[in-house]
C-alpha positions as CSV (number, residue, x, y, z in Angstrom):
1,M,-15.5,-5.5,4.2
2,S,-17.0,-3.0,2.0
3,E,-14.7,-0.6,1.2
4,D,-16.1,2.2,3.3
5,E,-14.8,-0.2,6.3
6,Q,-11.3,-0.5,4.8
7,W,-8.4,1.0,5.6
8,Y,-6.2,3.0,2.7
9,Y,-2.7,5.4,3.0
10,C,-2.9,8.9,1.1
11,V,1.0,9.8,-0.8
12,A,-0.5,12.6,-1.4
13,D,-0.6,13.7,2.7
14,G,0.8,10.5,4.8
15,S,-2.4,10.1,6.4
16,V,-4.3,7.1,6.5
17,R,-7.9,6.9,6.1
18,Q,-10.9,4.8,6.0
19,G,-12.6,4.5,3.0
20,K,-11.7,5.9,-0.6
21,D,-11.6,9.3,0.3
22,A,-8.2,10.2,-1.2
23,R,-8.5,10.4,-5.0
24,G,-7.2,7.6,-7.1
25,L,-4.0,7.8,-7.9
26,D,-3.0,9.4,-3.9
27,R,-4.1,6.2,-2.4
28,M,-2.8,2.7,-2.0
29,G,-5.2,0.0,-0.2
30,P,-6.9,-1.9,0.6
31,Y,-5.2,-2.6,3.8
32,P,-7.5,-4.9,6.8
33,D,-6.9,-2.5,9.3
34,R,-4.8,1.2,9.9
35,E,-1.9,0.2,10.6
36,T,-1.3,-2.5,8.2
37,A,-2.6,0.6,5.8
38,K,0.2,3.0,7.9
39,R,3.5,0.3,6.9
40,A,2.3,0.9,3.3
41,L,5.4,2.4,2.4
42,E,7.3,0.5,3.5
43,I,5.6,-2.8,3.0
44,A,6.0,-1.7,-1.0
45,A,9.9,-1.2,-0.5
46,E,9.9,-5.2,0.5
47,R,7.7,-5.7,-1.5
48,N,10.1,-3.9,-4.5
49,R,12.9,-6.0,-3.6
50,A,11.3,-9.5,-3.6
51,A,10.0,-8.8,-7.3
52,D,14.1,-6.9,-8.2
53,K,15.9,-10.7,-6.9
54,A,12.8,-12.4,-8.8
55,D,14.3,-9.9,-11.4
56,R,17.9,-11.0,-11.1
57,D,17.6,-14.4,-10.1
58,W,15.8,-14.8,-13.1
59,D,18.7,-13.4,-14.8
60,D,21.0,-16.2,-13.8
């Protein structure tokens, strides 16, 4: 799948776009489809929670 066919979430305006339309600092992704890109902030929060837990477990 080329970069133009992948999906991205734009944090500047909350839009979901196909291709690298948004500025690099405002773009999250790539994601395989529109529905996954729409969940970008949720996915990032889940990953942050998992990383925080891994850090706590490491400290124990």
